[in-house]
Wavefront OBJ file of the C-alpha trace (Angstrom):
o trace
v 3.375 -19.201 -15.418
v 5.353 -16.294 -14.722
v 6.411 -16.095 -18.343
v 2.911 -16.354 -19.744
v 1.720 -13.444 -17.119
v 4.608 -11.313 -18.188
v 4.043 -12.006 -21.738
v 0.368 -11.092 -21.569
v 0.919 -8.030 -19.624
v 3.399 -6.802 -22.125
v 1.129 -7.555 -25.078
v -1.842 -6.043 -23.530
v 0.075 -2.858 -22.548
v 1.980 -2.475 -25.807
v -1.040 -2.974 -27.758
v -3.300 -0.356 -26.190
v -0.217 1.897 -26.019
v 0.380 1.584 -29.838
v -3.194 2.098 -30.441
v -3.253 5.223 -28.265
v -0.329 6.755 -30.034
v -2.086 6.427 -33.392
v -5.182 7.795 -32.445
v -5.889 11.510 -32.829
v -9.177 12.766 -31.369
v -10.141 15.651 -29.195
v -8.742 15.736 -25.798
v -10.844 14.236 -22.967
v -10.733 14.703 -19.131
v -9.083 11.725 -17.648
v -10.438 11.713 -14.146
v -12.522 8.814 -14.787
v -15.472 10.075 -12.903
v -13.482 11.168 -9.774
v -13.655 14.481 -8.151
v -12.821 16.047 -4.887
v -9.694 16.349 -2.270
v -7.545 13.611 -1.436
v -4.005 13.078 -0.544
v -1.503 12.267 -3.359
v -0.716 8.842 -2.161
v -3.454 6.435 -1.050
v -4.024 5.995 2.486
v -1.424 3.322 4.083
v -2.738 -0.120 4.451
v -2.304 0.008 7.988
v 0.206 0.545 10.983
v 3.927 -0.477 10.768
v 5.878 -0.772 13.960
v 9.131 0.513 12.192
v 10.462 3.698 13.451
v 9.277 6.569 11.079
v 12.139 7.996 8.975
v 10.251 11.255 8.489
v 8.189 13.316 11.089
v 6.830 15.646 8.341
v 4.115 14.296 6.209
v 2.365 17.393 5.803
v -1.305 16.747 4.481
v -2.596 18.540 1.381
v -5.573 18.706 -0.837
v -5.739 17.883 -4.689
v -7.567 20.004 -7.041
v -11.198 19.186 -8.187
v -11.259 18.318 -11.801
v -14.711 17.999 -13.371
v -15.399 14.770 -15.637
v -17.240 14.915 -19.002
v -20.739 15.047 -19.088
v -23.110 14.433 -22.194
v -23.755 18.174 -22.405
v -20.015 18.848 -22.452
v -18.120 19.132 -25.779
v -14.327 17.758 -25.830
v -11.710 20.199 -24.874
v -8.107 20.686 -25.414
v -5.803 19.446 -22.738
v -4.720 22.186 -20.124
v -2.373 22.417 -17.446
v -4.963 22.471 -14.783
v -6.496 19.301 -16.032
v -4.318 17.195 -13.686
v -4.273 13.339 -13.445
v -6.281 10.683 -12.122
v -5.016 7.141 -11.294
v -7.866 4.497 -10.892
v -8.336 2.719 -7.661
v -8.100 -1.329 -7.087
v -5.940 -3.685 -5.398
v -6.610 -1.962 -1.959
v -5.894 1.429 -3.295
v -8.163 4.408 -3.393
v -8.482 6.327 -6.636
v -5.724 9.155 -6.810
v -6.482 12.778 -8.125
v -3.881 15.420 -8.346
v -3.471 18.723 -10.190
v -0.124 20.390 -11.232
v 0.384 23.626 -9.217
v -1.882 22.608 -6.266
v -1.517 20.670 -3.023
v 1.816 18.981 -2.671
v 2.810 20.277 -6.280
v 2.848 23.780 -5.124
v 6.004 23.097 -3.165
v 9.507 23.305 -4.496
v 10.508 20.397 -6.993
v 13.394 19.216 -4.846
v 13.703 19.358 -1.018
v 15.848 17.179 1.533
v 15.091 16.306 5.159
v 17.268 14.968 8.093
v 15.448 13.098 10.987
v 16.973 12.340 14.444
v 15.168 10.275 16.899
v 15.293 8.371 20.339
v 13.315 5.532 21.157
v 12.601 2.583 23.480
v 11.500 -0.748 22.143
v 10.468 -3.028 25.087
v 10.800 -6.249 23.013
v 13.719 -6.033 20.516
v 13.479 -9.678 19.722
v 9.673 -9.978 18.976
v 9.429 -12.955 21.278
v 6.918 -14.390 23.779
v 9.754 -15.156 26.216
v 8.653 -18.856 26.402
v 11.359 -21.695 26.991
v 11.529 -22.364 23.458
v 12.184 -18.574 22.413
v 14.859 -15.960 23.248
v 14.157 -13.806 26.231
v 12.182 -10.763 26.145
v 14.830 -7.787 26.010
v 14.163 -4.136 25.825
v 16.645 -1.320 24.413
v 17.134 2.235 24.000
v 17.738 3.082 20.390
v 19.033 6.138 18.358
v 17.686 6.508 14.707
v 19.039 8.715 12.043
v 17.892 8.943 8.488
v 18.221 11.121 5.323
v 15.143 11.756 2.986
v 14.766 13.435 -0.568
v 11.450 14.647 -1.924
v 11.340 15.063 -5.878
v 8.288 16.760 -7.539
v 7.767 17.211 -11.178
v 4.642 19.041 -12.398
v 3.849 19.382 -16.244
v 0.910 19.403 -18.358
v 1.392 15.626 -19.471
v 3.689 14.467 -16.607
v 3.168 14.248 -13.020
v 6.061 12.566 -10.539
v 6.261 12.298 -6.883
v 9.369 10.438 -5.541
v 9.969 10.179 -1.573
v 13.055 8.260 -0.587
v 14.759 7.726 2.614
v 17.683 5.700 4.105
v 19.237 5.465 7.551
v 19.832 3.181 10.311
v 19.221 2.652 14.153
v 21.560 1.774 16.822
v 20.361 -0.446 19.716
v 21.931 0.411 23.028
v 21.658 -3.259 24.107
v 22.340 -5.970 21.954
v 19.251 -8.014 20.443
v 19.154 -11.686 20.111
v 20.997 -11.604 16.753
v 23.710 -9.475 18.130
v 23.023 -6.695 15.394
v 23.207 -3.469 17.355
v 23.360 -1.382 14.262
v 20.457 -2.001 11.691
v 19.765 -0.205 8.491
v 16.540 0.511 6.922
v 15.024 2.458 3.851
v 12.029 3.359 2.024
v 10.812 4.416 -1.538
v 7.499 5.961 -2.636
v 7.009 6.775 -6.092
v 3.828 7.977 -7.934
v 4.096 8.462 -11.731
v 1.685 9.517 -14.233
v 2.226 10.442 -18.096
v -0.534 11.375 -20.735
v 0.542 9.413 -23.873
v -2.168 11.081 -25.989
v -5.221 12.897 -24.803
v -7.109 9.789 -24.405
v -4.464 7.409 -22.884
v -2.382 7.547 -19.633
v 0.142 5.364 -17.993
v 0.801 5.397 -14.376
v 3.004 3.594 -11.850
v 2.713 3.383 -8.132
v 5.682 1.752 -6.329
v 6.088 1.448 -2.387
v 9.448 -0.369 -1.327
v 11.097 -0.777 1.794
v 13.886 -2.445 3.767
v 13.328 -3.061 7.602
v 14.355 -5.122 10.527
v 10.937 -4.799 12.495
v 7.633 -6.743 12.033
v 4.861 -4.875 10.281
v 1.335 -5.366 9.355
v 1.297 -2.542 6.838
v 0.378 -4.488 3.655
v -3.224 -5.032 2.939
v -2.730 -7.368 -0.076
v 0.340 -9.294 1.050
v 1.454 -11.685 3.995
v 1.916 -10.410 7.431
v 5.572 -9.428 8.025
v 7.175 -10.695 11.162
v 10.913 -11.228 10.761
v 13.574 -10.265 13.487
v 16.057 -9.861 10.588
v 16.074 -7.605 7.626
v 13.459 -8.134 4.758
v 12.746 -6.282 1.610
v 9.227 -5.641 0.745
v 7.857 -4.224 -2.744
v 4.433 -3.323 -3.928
v 4.154 -1.998 -7.278
v 1.179 -1.454 -9.667
v 1.129 -0.436 -13.224
v -1.692 1.125 -15.076
v -2.758 1.843 -18.697
v -5.954 3.813 -18.995
v -7.512 4.477 -22.298
v -10.649 6.351 -22.659
v -12.597 5.376 -25.746
v -15.590 7.680 -25.241
v -16.486 10.469 -22.824
v -18.049 7.597 -20.604
v -16.335 4.357 -21.415
v -12.773 3.447 -20.512
v -10.575 0.588 -20.072
v -7.682 -0.094 -17.621
v -4.935 -2.618 -18.001
v -3.010 -3.296 -14.925
v -0.036 -5.166 -13.845
v 1.101 -5.736 -10.326
v 4.140 -7.143 -8.688
v 4.493 -7.690 -4.962
v 7.350 -9.348 -3.306
v 9.010 -10.197 0.130
v 12.630 -11.418 0.619
v 13.860 -12.266 4.063
v 17.504 -12.271 4.880
v 16.771 -14.538 7.936
v 17.535 -18.095 6.618
v 15.084 -19.529 8.932
v 12.361 -17.267 7.424
v 13.310 -17.544 3.688
v 10.523 -20.188 3.299
v 8.400 -16.980 3.647
v 9.642 -15.397 0.642
v 7.216 -14.912 -2.161
v 6.664 -13.138 -5.431
v 3.043 -12.323 -6.659
v 2.370 -11.064 -10.015
v -1.086 -10.303 -11.342
v -2.537 -9.200 -14.618
v -5.861 -7.456 -14.691
v -8.258 -5.667 -16.988
v -11.359 -3.526 -15.951
v -14.023 -1.926 -18.051
v -15.053 1.210 -16.629
v -18.243 3.299 -17.253
v -18.819 6.784 -15.870
v -22.246 6.981 -14.827
v -21.908 10.561 -13.455
v -18.964 12.824 -12.194
v -19.612 11.172 -8.704
v -19.575 7.493 -9.734
v -17.524 5.233 -12.254
v -18.696 1.671 -12.321
v -16.178 -1.073 -12.835
v -16.101 -4.709 -13.987
v -12.763 -6.349 -13.762
v -10.987 -9.669 -13.993
v -7.689 -10.690 -12.712
v -5.217 -13.616 -12.939
v -2.503 -13.988 -10.117
v 0.370 -16.451 -9.397
v 1.889 -16.674 -5.840
v 5.394 -18.156 -6.051
v 7.443 -19.291 -3.048
v 10.988 -20.691 -2.692
v 9.329 -24.115 -3.248
v 7.298 -24.374 -6.192
v 5.244 -27.139 -4.303
v 3.324 -24.320 -2.625
v 2.778 -21.996 -5.701
v -0.835 -21.042 -6.522
v -2.897 -19.439 -9.179
v -5.992 -17.235 -8.286
v -8.572 -15.851 -10.673
v -10.775 -12.903 -9.773
v -14.093 -11.891 -11.125
v -15.197 -8.638 -9.694
v -17.503 -5.864 -9.738
v -17.287 -2.446 -8.025
v -17.165 1.318 -8.427
v -14.715 4.160 -7.959
v -16.517 7.049 -6.275
v -16.500 10.606 -5.210
v -19.745 11.033 -3.316
v -19.126 14.483 -1.931
v -16.137 16.640 -1.932
v -15.275 15.096 1.470
v -15.872 11.068 0.544
v -13.632 9.456 -2.019
v -12.981 5.951 -2.469
v -13.454 2.495 -3.972
v -14.629 -1.076 -3.522
v -14.469 -4.406 -5.351
v -16.487 -7.470 -4.692
v -16.990 -10.883 -6.419
v -15.724 -14.505 -6.504
v -12.092 -15.720 -6.492
v -11.052 -19.267 -7.394
v -7.603 -20.671 -6.072
v -5.651 -23.636 -7.096
v -2.120 -25.070 -6.086
v 0.255 -26.078 -8.762
v 0.149 -29.707 -7.129
v -2.420 -32.190 -7.090
v -2.209 -32.399 -3.223
v -4.701 -29.454 -2.869
v -8.191 -29.217 -4.637
v -9.428 -26.130 -6.347
v -11.589 -23.907 -4.107
v -13.431 -20.718 -4.358
v -14.273 -17.921 -1.673
v -15.932 -14.569 -1.945
v -13.806 -11.587 -2.251
v -13.960 -8.094 -1.196
v -11.645 -5.023 -0.981
v -12.280 -1.305 -0.177
v -10.533 1.860 0.416
v -12.107 5.122 1.663
v -10.884 8.693 2.368
v -13.235 10.827 4.349
v -12.629 14.521 5.204
v -14.645 14.769 8.418
v -13.781 18.562 8.590
v -11.171 20.883 6.707
v -8.919 19.710 9.704
v -9.596 16.234 9.991
v -9.196 13.102 7.785
v -10.553 9.534 8.201
v -9.099 6.626 6.043
v -10.087 3.064 6.172
v -8.647 -0.105 4.019
v -10.149 -3.512 3.932
v -9.685 -6.868 2.473
v -11.252 -10.331 2.688
v -10.108 -13.309 0.435
v -7.605 -15.891 -0.143
v -3.832 -15.598 1.112
v -1.105 -18.021 0.142
v 0.748 -19.979 2.718
v 3.717 -21.753 2.444
v 3.651 -24.107 5.429
v 1.630 -27.039 3.978
v 0.367 -25.701 0.835
v -3.240 -25.322 2.379
v -5.757 -22.610 1.612
v -5.735 -19.604 3.784
v -8.610 -17.169 4.298
v -7.694 -13.879 5.711
v -8.993 -10.539 6.657
v -7.160 -7.342 6.754
v -8.291 -3.962 7.736
v -6.610 -0.801 8.735
v -8.065 2.599 10.018
v -6.406 6.001 10.374
v -7.145 9.337 11.577
v -5.448 12.749 11.413
v -6.639 15.711 13.110
v -5.070 19.351 12.684
v -5.170 20.830 16.022
v -3.597 24.241 15.092
v -1.560 25.820 12.571
v 1.337 24.185 14.226
v 0.257 21.115 15.820
v -1.478 17.815 14.536
v -2.486 14.436 15.858
v -2.598 10.913 14.345
v -4.089 7.743 15.305
v -4.313 4.312 13.452
v -5.138 0.717 14.137
v -4.668 -2.376 11.912
v -6.233 -5.899 12.289
v -5.327 -9.104 10.566
v -7.064 -12.581 10.975
v -6.293 -15.854 9.145
v -8.039 -19.320 9.077
v -5.977 -22.191 7.627
v -5.127 -26.017 8.277
v -2.212 -27.200 10.090
v -0.529 -30.473 9.967
v -0.737 -32.582 12.887
v 1.447 -35.456 14.274
v -0.874 -37.972 12.679
v -0.140 -36.679 9.112
v -3.340 -35.069 8.659
v -4.632 -31.382 9.312
v -6.413 -29.340 11.747
v -8.003 -25.971 11.670
v -5.973 -23.082 12.915
v -6.020 -19.399 12.876
v -3.645 -16.474 13.927
v -4.418 -12.734 14.460
v -2.418 -9.437 14.859
v -3.326 -6.021 15.854
v -1.251 -2.951 15.846
v -1.930 0.679 16.754
v -0.194 4.090 17.383
v -1.017 7.536 18.425
v 1.264 10.455 17.660
v 1.843 14.335 17.847
v 3.775 16.641 15.393
v 4.613 20.178 16.199
v 6.062 22.596 13.556
v 8.708 24.841 15.018
v 9.487 26.591 11.770
v 9.295 26.538 8.167
v 12.072 23.755 8.078
v 11.931 21.891 11.327
v 9.308 19.967 13.249
v 9.182 17.865 16.500
v 7.272 14.626 16.797
v 6.531 11.817 19.309
v 4.781 8.633 18.855
v 3.790 5.382 21.138
v 2.837 2.308 19.201
v 2.061 -1.337 20.125
v 1.833 -4.621 18.248
v 0.236 -7.703 19.621
v 0.753 -11.001 17.453
v -1.139 -14.294 18.262
v -0.036 -17.193 16.345
v -1.822 -20.530 15.928
v 0.542 -21.680 18.909
v -0.690 -19.357 21.565
v 2.378 -20.024 23.749
v 4.119 -17.756 21.222
v 1.821 -14.803 21.560
v 4.037 -11.674 22.250
v 3.489 -7.878 22.302
v 5.911 -5.239 21.259
v 5.682 -1.531 22.653
v 7.788 1.466 21.087
v 8.063 4.724 22.246
v 9.855 7.555 20.533
v 10.495 11.254 20.175
v 12.501 13.058 17.343
v 12.978 16.017 15.079
v 13.254 16.504 11.323
v 14.971 19.217 9.544
v 13.761 20.041 5.974
v 15.725 22.119 3.315
l 1 2 3 4 5 6 7 8 9 10 11 12 13 14 15 16 17 18 19 20 21 22 23 24 25 26 27 28 29 30 31 32 33 34 35 36 37 38 39 40 41 42 43 44 45 46 47 48 49 50 51 52 53 54 55 56 57 58 59 60 61 62 63 64 65 66 67 68 69 70 71 72 73 74 75 76 77 78 79 80 81 82 83 84 85 86 87 88 89 90 91 92 93 94 95 96 97 98 99 100 101 102 103 104 105 106 107 108 109 110 111 112 113 114 115 116 117 118 119 120 121 122 123 124 125 126 127 128 129 130 131 132 133 134 135 136 137 138 139 140 141 142 143 144 145 146 147 148 149 150 151 152 153 154 155 156 157 158 159 160 161 162 163 164 165 166 167 168 169 170 171 172 173 174 175 176 177 178 179 180 181 182 183 184 185 186 187 188 189 190 191 192 193 194 195 196 197 198 199 200 201 202 203 204 205 206 207 208 209 210 211 212 213 214 215 216 217 218 219 220 221 222 223 224 225 226 227 228 229 230 231 232 233 234 235 236 237 238 239 240 241 242 243 244 245 246 247 248 249 250 251 252 253 254 255 256 257 258 259 260 261 262 263 264 265 266 267 268 269 270 271 272 273 274 275 276 277 278 279 280 281 282 283 284 285 286 287 288 289 290 291 292 293 294 295 296 297 298 299 300 301 302 303 304 305 306 307 308 309 310 311 312 313 314 315 316 317 318 319 320 321 322 323 324 325 326 327 328 329 330 331 332 333 334 335 336 337 338 339 340 341 342 343 344 345 346 347 348 349 350 351 352 353 354 355 356 357 358 359 360 361 362 363 364 365 366 367 368 369 370 371 372 373 374 375 376 377 378 379 380 381 382 383 384 385 386 387 388 389 390 391 392 393 394 395 396 397 398 399 400 401 402 403 404 405 406 407 408 409 410 411 412 413 414 415 416 417 418 419 420 421 422 423 424 425 426 427 428 429 430 431 432 433 434 435 436 437 438 439 440 441 442 443 444 445 446 447 448 449 450 451 452 453 454 455 456 457 458 459 460 461 462 463 464 465 466 467 468 469 470 471 472
């Protein structure tokens, strides 16, 4: 199945790219009906309990490109036209213009972050007789980051990478006092021709702490390190001023270093094709089909999922930017032990600028998840809400909350199965104060509560930290 998905994705992308290179017609705007401001990256899916590696994260606004209307004639490409990346897979549409917003900063910058924190449950345990005791520890975190920006008429690139480590003053259950972490955020867009655009979005991280940050993936809760990667490739081709197609290929994966958690390792590949019609400069309608495979360490639990969706990418006002998809999904496991089942599916992502100084972001998803416990069907709801308020020219505040709920069947002692569910909720509040052009202070309080099917294993984890970032 992996080979079939990869071959299909390669054929679709190569065919459209070859056609685009051979076509020579007047330039059209590639915004796909999206206008208005928004951050370069889509809002985060939720709240991660990891210690942040950068305290800056200055918000910015993108340009406001106008889409083509029937009264407009096609026009040559210009440097101010910018790029637009379609939404989908839990991500809001992304619009950015060279020379504006984040792209008015220098092309290369570095940052060093130092912070002191206290984690009251380093083992992420309930403290029951079957688990290690609850243990708290002070910790010191140091990381180095780099920010690369490239802004040209046909090329846009934003790369944020960081790497560092944290030292626990008191040993954790695993005995690892020094634990590494790293992260990578990449946004790339390139105009192959005036009608065709290729784009890539990649988010990858290595962490040792539990996280709920992935809307489209399984909940992370490993005491040891794990690699988490989410990537999305798009080939957008505009056939007419109003009609476009978008070929997508996504790869999401999780690899755990903890041998006890390696059964949770998975690789998800999805190929999608969407038909996009621009009704107005405020709304683009979407018809979309997807084929997805989830693969675990044991092929017994591998599954295929097919999506038939309808939705829209929209900018209703200069303040509201977002997307939604809704439809039906069908899931079948690659074993005769589980029958094929279907379920309604919904995903959305919204960015709303309440005022010039405040932003509200929402992500949500309901549908199938894969579980490797018994190869049983899992239905899950995941949602995240974040709020940012600029209090003054130097002070800003953030707050976020993430919720996850899953329903599935669990094997019993008689060889059958009984209904079960688990849920988790995390939240954080923080402040950032800019001391100078190069230095800022920040503080944060976060909490994670995990409630598995076995309620005796429920635990809470609180983290408090304070730090500074120097950018140069």
